[in-house]
N, C-alpha and C positions, 0 to 999 in steps of 0.2 A: 236129196241135195248132193251134188258132186263135191267130194272132198279131195284135196290135194295132199299127197304125201310129201312132206318137206322136213326140215330140221330146224330146231330151235336156234335162235341167234345169240344166245347168252353163253353160258360157261362151256368148258371143255368136255362135259359129260357127253354132249352130242345127242340129245334126246330127239327121237322122231316125233313129229306132230302131224295131225290131220287138220287141215285148215279149210274152212268153208268160205265161199265168196262173200258172205256177210260178216266175216271176221270171227265166226265161231271156231274156237280152238280146243282140241282134245288131244290126249296123248295117242300115239300110234302103237297099238298093242302088238304089232309085228316087228317093231324096231328092236334090235338086240341090245341097245343101250338102256332103254327105259321100260320096255314091255308095257307101254300105255300110261306110265306114271309121268306126272309133270310137277314141277315145283310151283310155288306161288307166282313167280315171275313168268314162267312159261304159260301157266293157266290164264294169266292176264294179258297175254300178247294181243288179243283182239281189242283191248282197250287202248292200245298204243299206236294204232295204225291210222288214226285220223289225220287230216291234212292241216290242222292248226299248227302254225309255225313252220310249215314246210317251205323249203327253198324250191321254187317252181320254175325259175328261169335263171340263166346266167346273169351275173352282175359284175360290172367294172366300176370300181370306186363308189359302190353303193347305188349305181344306176343300172336299171335293167338293160341287157344287151342281147344280141343274137348269139347263137352258138358260134357262128363263123367269126364274129368279132372277138369273142372271148378266146377261142382256141387259137386263132391267128396271133393274138397278143401273147398268150402263154408260150407258143412255139417261138415267136420272135424274141421274147425276153430270155428264154433258156438258151436259144441258139447264140444270142449276142453275148451272154455271160460266158458261155463256153469258149467262144471265139476270142474274147478279150482277156479272160482270166483263167482259162483252162477248165477241163471237165470236173476237177475237184471243187469248183466254185458253185456247183449246184447240188441240191440234195432233195431226196424224197423222205418223208416220214409217214409210214404206213401203219396198218392196224390189223390186229387179229380179228376184226369184224369184216375184213375183206374176204371174198371167196378165193379159193385157190387160183382160179383162172385170172382174177384181177391181179393178185399178187404176182403170178407168173409173168404177165405182160409188163408190169412195172419193173420187176427184177431184170427182165430181158432188156428193156429200154435202158436202164441205168448202167448195168454192168457190161452188156454186150454191144451197145450202140453209142451211148454217151462215153463209156469207157472208164467210169469211176465206180466205186463201191459205196457211195454215199446214199445208200437206201437202208434205213433202219426202221424199227417198228415198235409200237407200244408193247410188243411181246418182250422187248428188252427189259421192261419194268416187271415182268411177270415170270418168265421161264428161262432166262439166259443162263443162270447159274446151273440149272439142270442140264442144259445143252452142254455147257463146258465140262461139268462133272461126268456126263455120259462119255464125251469125247476122250477125256483123260483116261477113263477106266476101260471103255469098250472099243475105242477107236472111231466110233461114230455116235451120233445123237440117237441112240436106240432105246426105246422103252421096252424092256424085255417081256413084260407080262401082259395079261388081259384082265378085264373086269371079273371074269369068272373065277380068277384066282382068289379074290377076296372071299368068295362064298365057299371056297374049298380049303381056306386056311383055318388053322386052329388058334393062331394068334395073329391079330391085326394091330400093328403099331401105327398110330396116326400122329405125325410129327408136323407141327406148325401149320395145321389145317383145321379150321372150324367147319368140318364137313357138313354138319347139320344145317348150316346156314349158307355155305358157299357152293356146295355140291349136294343139295338135298336128296336127289334121286339116288345117288350112290349111297348116301347115308341110309336111306330107307331099304336098299338092297341088303346092306350090311346088317341093319337092325332086324330085318326079316329072317336072315340066316341065324343070327344070334338067338332069336326067339325060338327058332326051330331046333337049334343045337345050343342049349344053355352052357355047355362045357367050353364053347368058344370063348376066348379071352380077347379083350380089347384094351389097349393102353393108349392114353392120350398124353402127348408131350407138348405142352403149351404153357406160356407164362400165365395166361388167363384161364379161369374156369369158364369155358364156353358151353353153349348148348350141346356140343358134341360130347361133353363129359357125361351127359345123361346115360350114355351107353357104356361108359368106361368102367372096367373092373379096377383100373389103377390110373390115377392122374398124376403126372410128374410136372409140377409147375416150374420148369427149368428157367433160370434167369436168362436175360437177353444174351444171345450168342453163346450160351452154355452147351449147345448141342454138340459142338465138336468134342468137348471134353467128355460128354456123356457117351457118345458112340466110340470114342477112343478107349475109354475105360471098359465099355462093353466088349470091345475087341480083345483087350488083354484078359478079361474074364473068360471069354470063350476059349482062348488059348490055354489059360491056366487050368480050366476044368476039362480039357480034352475034347472040345467040340470042333476042332479043325478037321475038315474033310481033306486029309493029306493026299489022297489019290487025285481028287479034283484039282487041288492047288498045284501039285507036281505036274499034272498034265496040261493045265490051262492058265495058270496065273503066275505073273511075275511081281516082284517087289515086296514079298512077304516080310522078309527080315527087317528091311528099312522101315516099313510101315509099322511093324510091331514096336520097333525101337522108339519111333516118334510117339506112338500111342502111350507108351509107358511113361512119357514125360507129362501127360495130362493129369491134373489133380481132381479129386472128387470135389474139393471146395469150389472149383470153378463152375460146377453145375448149379450150386445154390439150392440144393434140395435135401430134405431129410435122407440120410444115408440108408435108412431102412427101406424107403420107397425105391431107391436106386438098386439095392440088393434084390428086392422082389422082382423088379423089371429084369435084371440080369438073369435071375434064375428062370423066369418065364421064357425068356428068349433062348437060353441055353438048352432047356429040356424040351422045346417044341420044334419039331422038324419043319412043319408047314407054317412058315412065318411070312407075312406080307408086310412091308414097311411102306406106308403111303405118306408122301410129303408134298408140301406146296409152299405158299408164299412165306410162311414163317421161317422156312429153310432158305428159300431163294433170295429174299429181299434183305441182304446182309452184306457187309464188307468182307465177310468170310463165307458167303453163300456157297461157292463152289467147293470149298473145303468141307462144309457141312454135308453136301451131297456125297462127296467121296468118302467121308467118314462112315456114312450109311452104307454105301456100296461095298466098302471094304469088309464090313461085317457079313454081308451076304456072300461075297466072293470066298472068304476063308472057310465058310461052312458049306459051300456048294449049293446054297439055297437060292437058286436062281434058274429061271427058265423051265421049271417043272410045275405041274399043277399045284396051286395052293401056296406058292412061295415066290419071293423075289421083291426087289425094290420097285416102287411105282410112283412116278411123278404125275400128279394131276394138274392139268393146265387150267388157267384161269379164263381163257377166251375160247370162243367157238372154233376158231381156225388158227390158233397159235401153232398147232402142229403142221397144218397145211402151209403156213408161211415159212416154217423151217424147211419143209420139203422142197420148196422152190428156191431156197436161198434168200429169203426175205430179210435176213439179218445182215448187217454190214460186214461181218467177218466170215460169210459163208458163200459158196457157190451153190447152184441148183443141185438137187439130188444128193445132198450131204457130201458134196465134193469140196475140196479145199482151194481157196484163192491162192494160197502160197505155193501150191504144187503146179509147176509149169505144164506137166502133162494133163492135169485136170483142166487147166485153163484152155489149153489148145483144143482139147476134145469138145468142150462146151462151145467154144468159138466156132469150131468146124460144124457142129450140129446146128448152130444158129445161123451159120453163114454170115456172121456179123463182121463189121469192118474193124472192130477192135475188141478187147476184153480187159477188164480191170486187172491190174497186176499186183495189187496189195489191198488189204482190208480197208474199209471206209470208216467213217466216223460213227461210233456208237452214240446212242441217244444223248447222254449227258454231254459228251464231247461235241456232238453235232450242234447243240444249242449254245455251247460255249463258243464254237466257231462262228455261229451267227452273231453273237454279241461282240466278237472281235473283228467283224467286218469281212470274214473270209468267205461266207456264203452270200452269193449275190442273187440267187433265185432259189426259193424253197417251195415245195409242193407238199402240203399236208393232206393225207387221204383218210377220211372216215375215222378221225380221232381228234382228241381235244387236249393237246399237250400243255396249253396255257393253264390248265387245271390239274392234269394228272401227273405231270413230271415234278419231281422234287425241286425245291426252291422256285416255286411256280411263278412268283412275281418277277424274278430275274428271267425266267424262261419267256414270260410274256413280253418283257422289255426286249429280249433278244430277238424274238420273232418280229416285233414292231420295228426293229432296226434294219431288217433285211430289205434291200431295195425293191425286191419283187416277191410277193407271197401269194400263192394260190391255195385255196382250200376247197376240196370237193367233199360235200357232205349232204345230208338230207335236210338239215335245219337252216333257216335263215339267220338264226342268232345262236352262236356259241361263243365262249370266251376267246377261242382261237379264231373263229370266223370273223369276229369283230376286228381282227388285226389284218385281214386279207385285203389285197388289192383286187383280186378276182375271186368270186365265188362261183363254183360250178355245181349245179344241182344233180346229185347222184340218186340213182334208184335205190330203194331201201329193201329191207327184208319183206318178203311177200310179193315183191315186184321184180326181182332179179333171179337169174338162174346160174347155177354152178355147183361146186362141191366144197365140202369142208371135211377136215380130218379131226377126229376126237382124240382123247387122251390114250385110248388103247389102239391107236393106229387105224381106226375104222373110218373109211371114206364113205360119206353119205351125200346124197343130193339135196341141195336147196332148190325148190321149184317155185315158180311164181303162181300166185292165185289172185293177184290184183294187177290192174293196169298201172304202169308208171304214171304218176300225176304230172300235169303241166308238161314241161320239157325235160324232165329228169331222164337220165341215161345211165346204163350200167357203167361201173368204174372201168372195166377193161376196154370198153368202147371209147370212153373219153381218153384214156391213156394212149390207145392205139391211134386215135385220130391226131393227137398231138405229135406222136412219133412220125406219122406220115408227113405232117406239116413241117417237121424239122428236116425232112428230106431222107428219112430212113425207110428202106425196104424191109420186108419181113414182118409187117404188121397188118397185112390184108386179111384179117380174120372175118369170117362171115357169121360165126356164132361161137358159143361157149364150147360146144363139142369139139370143134376144130382145135381150140386152144388146149383142151384136155388131151386130145390125141397127141399133140406135139409134146406136151409135158410128159405123158406116159412113155412115148418113144425115147425121149431124152433120158429117162430114168434107166434105160438099158445100159447106160454108161456105168451105173453103180455096179453091175455085175462084172463089167470089164475091169474095173479098178478095185474089186473086192470090197464093195460097200454094201450097205443094208437096204437102201431105199430103191426098190425095183418094182414098178407097176407096169413094166413093158407088156405084160399079158393083156393089158387093157388098151393098148395102142391101136388095135383094130376095131374098136367100137364104132358102129355106124351112128348117125345122128339119133336114130330110133333107139339103138342099144343104150346110148348115153342117157336119153330121156327116161328110159325104163330101168336104169342102173339101180340095183339093190345094194344095201350097205355091204361093203367088202373091206376086209382088213388086209393091209399090206404086210409083207411083200406079196405081189401077184406076178411072179416071173413068167407065167404062161396062162392062157385063157382057162378059166375054170378053177384056178388055184385060189386058196384062201389062206392068208398068213396066220400063223399061230404065235408061239412063244419063241424067244431067242435064248441061246447060250446054255441049254441043259447039257449039251455035249461040247461045250467050248465054242469053237468057231467064231472067235472074236474078230474084230476088224482092224486091229493093229497089223503091221506088216508081217509079224511072226505068228499071227493067228491066236495070240494069247491076250488075256486081260492084264491090266496093270493096276495093282493096288497102289494107292497114292499116299505117301506119308503126309500127314497134316498135323500142324501144331495148333494147340488151343490158342486163341487170341489173348493178348495181354489183358489182364483185368482192368476194367474201367472203374475208377473210384470217383464218384460224383456226389455232390451234395444236393443237386437238383433231382427232380423226378425224371424218369425215362419215358419217352414218347413212343408208343406203339400205334401204328395205323392199320386200317383194314376195312372190311366190308360189313354191311349189315344184311339181314335176311332178305328183304324185299326190294332192295335197290341194286342197280347195276352200274358200275363205273361212274360216269359223271351224269347219270340220270337223264340223258337226252332221250331215252326211250321210256324207262320205267317211271320217270318223273311225270309222265303224262297220265298215269293211272291213279285216280283218287283212292282206289282200294289199296294199292301198294303203298301209297303215301300215308295211309291211316295208321300203320303200325308204329313207325318212328318218323314223325313228320319234321324233325329238325335235327341238326347236328348236335352232338353231345360229347362230353368228356366223362368217361367211366373211371372212377377213382375209388381206391380202397377207403373204408371208413376212417382208419387211423390217419391216412394222408389228408383226407378231407378235413378232419378236425384240426390237424396241424396247420392247415392253410386257411382256416376260418370259413370253410365252405359248407353250405347246407343243400339238401336236395332241392333241385329246381332253380337254384341260383344261376346267374350267369357268371362264368369265370373267364378271365383273360389268360390265355395260354400263349406263351411267347418263347421264341428262340432268337438267336442273333440274325436269323433270316427273315422273320416275320412274326405276326401275331394273329390270334383268332379269338372271337367271342363264342363260347360254347355253353350249352345247358349242362348243368352238373347232374350226373347220375351216380350216386354213391352206391357202391356194390362190393360185397366181399368176394365177388368173382374176380375182381381185379387183383393182380399181384401187388403186394405192398411195395411202394417205391416206383410203381409203373402206372401210367395212365393209358387208356385206349381211346382213340378218336377215329370215327369213320371218315372215308375219303371222298364221298359222293357229291358234296354240295359245291356249287359253282357261283359265279357272279350273278347269274340269273336267278338262282334259288336261295342263296344266302351268302352275300358277299363277305360278311364278317366271319362266316363259319367255315371257310375253306381251310383245309389242313395242310395241303402240300406247300403253301408258302412257308410253313414252319420247318419243313424237312430239309436237312442239309443235302447237298448234291454229292455225298460220299458214295463211292462205288466199289464193288468187288474188283480187285486188280486183274483177275483172270477173265471174268465174264462181262465186266462192264455194267453189271446190274446194280441199280441204286439200292441203298439201304434205307428202307422205310419203316423199320421196326425198332430202331434203337437210336435215340438222340436225347441230349440233355434239354430239358424244358422247364420253364418256371410257370407257376400257376398262382393266380391270386383272384380274389373275389372282385368282380366288376361292379362298381357303384352305379346303380341305376335309380333314377327318381321315380320311374314307373315302368310297369310291365303291361303288355296288352295282348289281346287276341281279336282278330277281325275276320269276318267272312263277307264275301261280296259276289254278286252275280257277274260283276265286271272284273277284268284283270286288275290286280292290286299294284299300287305305286307307292311303296313306303319311302319315307324320307328319314327314318329313324336310324340310330346307330346300329341297332340290331333288328334284322327282319328275316325270318325264314318263311319262304313261300311254298305252298303246295296246292295241288288241285283238290277240290272237294267234289262230291257227286253233282252239285248244282252250280259250281262256280269255283271260287278260290278261297283259301284260308291263309292266315299268317300269324305267326308268333312275333311279338314286337317288344322292344324295350329302348329306353333312351335316358340319358342322364339329366335331361331338361324337360320339365312339363310345358305343354303348349299354353298359350294365352286363351285359346278358344278350342275346347275339345270337339265341338261339333264341326268346326272348320277343318280341324285335323282329320277327323273321321271321314269327311267328304273327300279330302285330298287323297288319303290313303286308299279308300275303297273305289275311287273313280266315280262316285255318285255325286258329282258336284252340284247337280240341280235338284236333288231329292229333298223332300221335307225331312226335318230332323226332330226326333223326340229324345230329349236328354234327361237322364236321372242321375243325380249325384248324391251319394250317401256320405255326408261329412264325417260321420262317426267312424266309418271304415275306410274312407277314401276311395270307394268303388265308384267308377264312372261307367255309365251305360248309355250308348247312343244307338238308336234305331233310325235307319234311313229308309224312307218309304215313299211310294207314290200311289195314290188312289187305294190306300189300304194294303198294298202289296209290298212285302218286305224285300228291299233291294240289297241291304247290307246291315250288318250288326257289328258294333265295336264295343269292346270292354277294356277297361284299364284300371289298375290298382297299384298300390305301393309295393305289393308283393306279387309273385306270379299268379295270374288270374285263375280262380277256381270256378270254371263254368263247364257245363256238359258240352264238350266241343262237338261231338257227333250229333247231338240233338240240335245245337245251335246252327250247325251247317245245314241241317235238314229243313230249317225254317225258310230258307231263301226262296223267294218267289211265291210264298204262300200269302193268302189273304186272311191275316189274323191281326188281332189287336197288338199295338206296339207294346202295351204293358205285358202281355203274355210273352212276347218275344224277348223283352228285356229281362225277364225272370232268369233266363240263362239255364233253366232246368226244365225237364219234362214234367208234366202233370202225372197224376196217378193213372190216368187213362192212356198215357203215352210212355211206356217203358223205354228208358234210355239204355241202349246196348252197352254204352261205355266205350273206353278206348279199345281199338281193334287188337285182338290177340291172333286170330286166324285170318290172314289176308285172303286165303283161297275162297273161303265162304263167308267172309265179313262177319265173323263172330266176335262180339265184344266181351270185355271182362265182366260187365254186370250180368250179361246173359249167362256166363259160366258160373258166376257166384250164385245166381238164382237157382240153377240146376243143382249146384252143390247143396243148397239149402233144401231142395226138394228130394234129396236122397242120393244123388250121384256122389260116390265116395272114391272112385278111381278114375284114372285117365281113360281107360276104355269106356267107362260109363259116360263120362263127359263127351267123349267123341261120338258115341252112339246117339246121345240125346240132342246134340247141337250140330253135329257135322264137323266140328273143329278137329283138325288133325287127321282127317280121313282122306286127304288128297296127298300133299307132299309130306305131311307129318312133321315139318320142321317147327311147328308150334308146340309139339308134345312136351318138350322140356319146360316150356312156360306153363303148360297145364299142370305138370307135376309140381312145379314151384308154387303155383296158386293153391293147390290142394295142401301142400306141406305148410303153407303160411296161415291157413285158416285154423283157429283154435279148435281142438277136439274136446268134446264133452268129457268131464271127469266123472267116473263112476262113483256113486255114493258108497261110503264105507258102511 
């Protein structure tokens, strides 16, 4: 079978995959990012490429239209808005899911032809603080190191990143190296005790936004114990004295951690030459995110631990092409090739290269400001590309209202229904992963090809082609592209400006690629200033990108302490889901691990708020509220709760978290703070809880409903404060089986309700309800759909002795349940490796291994007789 070498569409690790035309997906053993490994999400890619729910043709006001009709309307509306209200009256909101070629064409159209900089991206929610911190310190948005540094380090510090769940392949590379070299040390700095702590020699549960104080005090410690590389600082670094003075004003109390742990971390960092500090959203998503980044960079600059093998700061990106978007200027405050909008020479050079009629003269609206401008009536035409801001942006209800208020909204996406698409006047069907061609750049600056192995369904088209077609209809020359290779060559040639202006991003050595060369392009790390070159590390010998060639240490102050009586809200991701689940939510296997939104809360906080495990809790802020399943865990920091951000109006309307999050932003980067906010929590009074499975799509009318696919249909967790008059009628409505026969069992002693909906002996749906969260074997129940069995057996809700129930999924890669693991433990498996060998769990991405260890630790051990 022919396999296509392509790249995973999820996180910034940039894993290579081999894809078959039948959807079979395996890791590419020759790709330098993953060497054949894939995480659970990547392994399940073949389960997400079906056409259910796909947008297959353009729509205008909900009615199918031709491409000519839709594109003419888009061009006319944007042209009219610009003519009447000026270029700043229109905006694009793009995505790290776009390929570099898509991003490039959109950026060129907005900044060089429309003449405004109102193009921002969901990367603003992800990596903007890293961009700003890099620019302040280095002069450009440069990631100094490469993945191999992690494996050559003697100390790896993981700050604000649950690497085991969010970047599992990198976590496994790190774990493999630590297993090979047990003397390697790993420190995890995170308010929560996450799965990543399984590898940690030291966990520092820093309080929210305590990172600035932590790294400021680390800086003073390094100075006090004589760890300054005075030669490197004298030759290459400015700002030492002022930065040290500011650092000395930070207090240990602001860190909120046992001083002994802090001292141990400081000693580890001071005595270890090869240190890599890896950071992600816990650092970036903060009102002081840029200062956090610079506090980390300052520690590496004064020690000269940067740019050499096994050392340096490292920002891991959240999206597959967040880096590629930054390279083409896809953020509102950037020009292409890491050039500056504010610099007239940079603007003139880009305009000359594009031969464009104009060029933006000042930065555009960043994400939060962009949607505020929408609500104020300043944006007359908005184009949202391949993202879902009505769910993903903080204060999401207000953002949805703002989008709805724009006179003309275009959404190009692969799905016919998203929260944002439901607000659009025009929907444009975009080609998706596996159907389109282009490049992406990962967190270590590695450019890889995404190649198609499927035909685009219906009338779907690549994003760059849609954008270029609109540009031509608006009357603009310069968009007559024939293919992606032509766009890439133009992008690569433009990057030659970086060298002229003393900047970092230069891939001009790839500007001469033929179409065939482009098609065969192997992963290559920038910079690539000439053909055959392959970029490595930056800054070992200085050569920074400020005008004087020196780095700048940036004085940062710890934020004022926040004293609150409420709990603190921390948001983030879970292991098997991605962003707003428009892709991963299609996989029953990925949904089986954690099938509904939850609030993770410390046991003492749960007791104080009257919460029990599996209760529903109402979590509220001044911006909104949510109903969430209670998960009591000592992994949570006392005083703080954690809520995942993936659920939408389609999957769990009541469980969306971003309506709770305030639109507060970092003043330098414009990145929203999604990790720190005051929140109230109380038990939600529900008259009943339910669980339903159906062969047909579910249509719940309850106050709480969390939907997920099951292997044979759909499943839902349900709850409502009012019981129905007729349970069978409700079951029919919820499951969509309105004409099925119903068998009802009601246990008056326990209040348990069971309904089987069937036709000709075939189970079409099952519904269970009780006064408490329903205790049924969910995996077993979901597997009964479509079977010809007695209703009595189906209503039992549990497997018989001849049908072992695997239980709740622990390993999504191989669909291994908790009961299967417990059975193997009972049969003699005493360690994680033994469980892995016997069941297959943990042998792919390995991100379930911490749960395996927790399972083993929780099982009582026999006590030896005296």
